Residue frames as a rotation matrix with the C-alpha (Angstrom) as fourth column:
MET 1
0.582 0.813 0.000 0.00
0.813 -0.582 0.000 0.00
0.000 0.000 -1.000 0.00
LYS 2
-0.522 -0.749 0.409 1.42
0.754 -0.629 -0.190 3.36
0.400 0.209 0.893 -1.05
ILE 3
0.321 0.570 -0.756 0.66
0.847 -0.531 -0.041 6.41
-0.425 -0.627 -0.653 1.07
ASP 4
0.248 -0.178 0.952 0.59
0.607 -0.737 -0.296 9.91
0.755 0.652 -0.075 -0.43
ILE 5
-0.439 -0.543 -0.716 2.75
0.898 -0.244 -0.365 11.97
0.023 -0.804 0.594 1.92
GLN 6
-0.910 0.083 0.406 1.06
0.014 -0.973 0.231 15.17
0.414 0.216 0.884 0.75
GLU 7
0.039 0.998 -0.039 -2.26
-0.041 0.040 0.998 13.97
0.998 -0.037 0.043 2.17
HIS 8
-0.199 -0.166 -0.966 -0.88
0.887 0.388 -0.249 13.67
0.416 -0.907 0.070 5.71
MET 9
0.745 0.665 0.049 -2.35
0.572 -0.675 0.467 16.26
0.344 -0.320 -0.883 8.08
LEU 10
0.607 -0.574 -0.549 1.08
0.352 -0.425 0.834 17.36
-0.712 -0.699 -0.056 9.35
VAL 11
-0.432 -0.762 0.483 2.60
0.783 -0.052 0.619 17.97
-0.446 0.646 0.619 5.91
PRO 12
0.006 0.427 -0.904 2.04
-0.102 -0.899 -0.425 21.51
-0.995 0.094 0.038 4.58
LYS 13
0.851 0.374 0.370 1.17
0.342 0.142 -0.929 22.16
-0.400 0.917 -0.007 0.95
HIS 14
-0.231 -0.950 -0.210 4.27
0.096 -0.237 0.967 22.27
-0.968 0.203 0.146 -1.28
GLU 15
0.844 0.470 0.258 4.12
0.318 -0.051 -0.947 23.75
-0.431 0.881 -0.192 -4.80
ILE 16
-0.305 -0.900 0.313 6.79
0.845 -0.104 0.525 24.26
-0.440 0.424 0.792 -7.44
MET 17
0.313 0.381 -0.870 6.73
0.066 -0.922 -0.381 27.90
-0.948 0.062 -0.314 -8.51
THR 18
0.634 -0.076 0.770 6.84
0.773 0.085 -0.628 28.94
-0.018 0.993 0.113 -12.17
GLU 19
-0.487 -0.850 0.201 9.40
0.864 -0.502 -0.029 31.44
0.126 0.159 0.979 -13.48
ASP 20
-0.237 0.487 0.841 6.65
0.171 -0.831 0.529 34.10
0.956 0.269 0.113 -13.68
GLU 21
0.797 0.548 -0.253 5.57
0.299 0.006 0.954 33.45
0.525 -0.836 -0.159 -10.07
ILE 22
0.200 -0.822 -0.533 9.18
0.964 0.068 0.257 33.73
-0.175 -0.565 0.806 -8.90
ALA 23
-0.630 -0.436 0.643 9.65
0.617 -0.783 0.074 37.01
0.471 0.443 0.763 -10.80
ASP 24
0.162 0.792 0.588 6.42
0.048 -0.602 0.797 38.46
0.986 -0.101 -0.135 -9.36
GLU 25
0.827 0.249 -0.504 7.05
0.451 0.239 0.860 37.31
0.335 -0.938 0.085 -5.79
PHE 26
0.323 -0.818 -0.476 10.68
0.829 0.002 0.559 38.38
-0.457 -0.575 0.679 -5.52
SER 27
0.156 -0.245 0.957 10.74
0.792 -0.548 -0.269 41.50
0.590 0.800 0.108 -7.73
ASP 28
0.477 0.126 0.870 10.40
-0.170 -0.958 0.232 43.97
0.862 -0.258 -0.436 -4.85
VAL 29
0.964 -0.234 -0.127 12.72
0.189 0.268 0.945 42.38
-0.187 -0.935 0.302 -2.28
GLU 30
0.641 -0.763 -0.079 16.35
-0.766 -0.629 -0.133 43.29
0.051 0.146 -0.988 -1.69
TYR 31
-0.240 -0.718 0.653 17.74
-0.563 0.651 0.509 39.76
-0.791 -0.246 -0.561 -1.92
ASP 32
-0.477 -0.012 -0.879 18.10
-0.816 0.377 0.438 37.19
0.325 0.926 -0.190 -4.66
PHE 33
0.603 0.783 0.154 15.67
-0.792 0.564 0.235 34.27
0.097 -0.264 0.960 -4.51
LYS 34
0.390 -0.545 -0.743 18.72
-0.052 0.792 -0.608 32.01
0.919 0.276 0.280 -4.84
ASP 35
-0.694 -0.631 0.347 19.56
-0.334 -0.144 -0.931 32.97
0.638 -0.762 -0.111 -1.23
LEU 36
0.355 0.894 0.273 16.36
-0.773 0.116 0.624 31.37
0.526 -0.432 0.732 0.09
PRO 37
-0.076 -0.302 0.950 16.63
-0.791 0.598 0.127 28.65
-0.606 -0.742 -0.284 2.73
LYS 38
-0.587 -0.286 -0.758 17.40
-0.736 0.579 0.351 25.27
0.339 0.763 -0.550 1.20
ILE 39
0.446 0.600 0.664 15.43
-0.697 0.698 -0.162 22.04
-0.561 -0.390 0.730 1.11
LYS 40
-0.556 -0.775 0.299 17.21
-0.461 0.587 0.665 18.82
-0.691 0.232 -0.684 0.15
SER 41
-0.294 0.397 -0.869 16.30
-0.907 0.170 0.384 17.02
0.300 0.902 0.310 -3.05
GLU 42
-0.799 -0.050 -0.599 16.05
0.051 0.987 -0.149 13.84
0.599 -0.150 -0.787 -0.95
ASP 43
-0.766 0.589 0.258 13.17
-0.498 -0.290 -0.817 15.30
-0.406 -0.754 0.516 1.11
PRO 44
-0.676 0.516 0.525 10.15
0.524 0.838 -0.149 12.96
-0.517 0.175 -0.838 0.74
VAL 45
0.393 0.865 -0.313 7.78
0.340 -0.453 -0.824 15.76
-0.854 0.217 -0.472 -0.34
VAL 46
-0.028 -0.496 -0.868 10.33
-0.733 -0.580 0.355 17.11
-0.679 0.647 -0.347 -2.86
LYS 47
-0.935 -0.311 0.172 10.49
-0.148 0.781 0.607 13.64
-0.323 0.542 -0.776 -4.37
ALA 48
-0.347 0.890 0.295 6.69
0.633 0.455 -0.627 13.28
-0.692 -0.031 -0.721 -4.31
ILE 49
0.620 0.611 -0.491 6.14
0.093 -0.680 -0.728 16.47
-0.779 0.406 -0.479 -6.33
ASN 50
0.483 -0.513 0.710 9.08
0.868 0.387 -0.311 15.74
-0.116 0.766 0.632 -8.67
ALA 51
0.959 -0.228 -0.170 10.93
-0.221 -0.973 0.060 18.95
-0.179 -0.020 -0.984 -7.79
LYS 52
0.573 -0.809 0.133 14.43
0.701 0.399 -0.591 19.29
0.425 0.432 0.796 -9.16
SER 53
-0.107 -0.728 -0.677 17.55
0.877 -0.390 0.281 21.07
-0.469 -0.563 0.680 -7.94
GLY 54
-0.953 -0.277 0.123 17.09
0.303 -0.867 0.397 24.82
-0.003 0.415 0.910 -8.42
ASP 55
-0.177 0.961 0.211 13.28
0.507 -0.095 0.857 24.73
0.844 0.259 -0.471 -8.21
VAL 56
-0.898 0.025 0.440 11.67
-0.350 -0.647 -0.678 27.21
0.267 -0.762 0.590 -5.83
LEU 57
-0.470 0.742 -0.478 8.92
0.682 0.649 0.337 25.81
0.561 -0.167 -0.811 -3.61
ARG 58
-0.404 0.495 0.769 6.04
-0.655 -0.744 0.135 27.70
0.639 -0.449 0.624 -2.05
ILE 59
-0.675 0.150 -0.723 5.13
0.505 0.808 -0.303 26.03
0.538 -0.569 -0.621 1.25
THR 60
-0.289 0.697 0.657 1.78
-0.547 -0.683 0.484 26.98
0.785 -0.220 0.579 2.75
ARG 61
-0.812 -0.015 -0.583 1.10
0.439 0.642 -0.629 26.08
0.384 -0.767 -0.514 6.37
LYS 62
0.348 0.920 0.178 -2.08
0.328 -0.298 0.897 26.53
0.878 -0.254 -0.405 8.35
SER 63
-0.791 -0.612 -0.029 -1.59
0.298 -0.342 -0.891 28.80
0.535 -0.713 0.453 11.34
GLN 64
-0.015 0.801 -0.599 -3.87
0.995 0.073 0.072 29.40
0.102 -0.595 -0.798 14.31
THR 65
-0.045 -0.062 -0.997 -2.69
0.511 -0.859 0.031 33.00
-0.858 -0.508 0.071 14.58
ALA 66
-0.641 -0.324 -0.696 -2.12
-0.342 -0.691 0.637 33.99
-0.687 0.646 0.332 10.94
GLY 67
0.533 0.833 -0.151 -4.63
-0.584 0.232 -0.778 31.76
-0.612 0.503 0.610 9.17
GLU 68
0.891 -0.376 0.254 -2.04
0.451 0.663 -0.598 30.80
0.056 0.647 0.760 6.57
PHE 69
0.475 -0.828 -0.297 1.71
-0.385 -0.500 0.776 31.20
-0.791 -0.254 -0.557 6.61
VAL 70
0.982 -0.159 0.103 3.65
0.157 0.379 -0.912 31.03
0.106 0.911 0.398 3.33
THR 71
0.347 -0.936 -0.059 7.36
-0.390 -0.202 0.898 30.37
-0.853 -0.289 -0.435 3.17
TYR 72
0.862 -0.123 -0.493 9.73
-0.475 0.148 -0.868 29.61
0.179 0.981 0.069 0.30
ARG 73
0.325 -0.791 0.519 12.58
-0.179 0.487 0.855 27.13
-0.929 -0.371 0.017 -0.16
ILE 74
0.376 -0.302 -0.876 14.98
-0.921 -0.022 -0.388 26.38
0.098 0.953 -0.287 -3.00
VAL 75
0.979 0.007 0.205 15.74
-0.027 0.995 0.093 22.75
-0.204 -0.097 0.974 -3.79
GLU 76
0.251 -0.956 -0.155 19.40
-0.968 -0.249 -0.034 21.85
-0.005 0.158 -0.987 -3.48
GLY 77
-0.416 -0.563 0.714 21.33
-0.549 0.782 0.296 18.74
-0.725 -0.269 -0.635 -4.31
């Protein structure tokens, strides 16, 4: 039996961002998106969504205080 890790209640939503989304999201910040925190290519969710090294992920978590909290990671390795 294969379990979809993305369906687990403790795993936040991970999405691979398009080039346009990256340009829009990071156009008005004073750092390069390549300096984002890293996530390993061996991470189970990275493998599940077929993300490749260099891809930028949008990770959306549910938060009791903020409703939703979005963070970004770049795949390395």
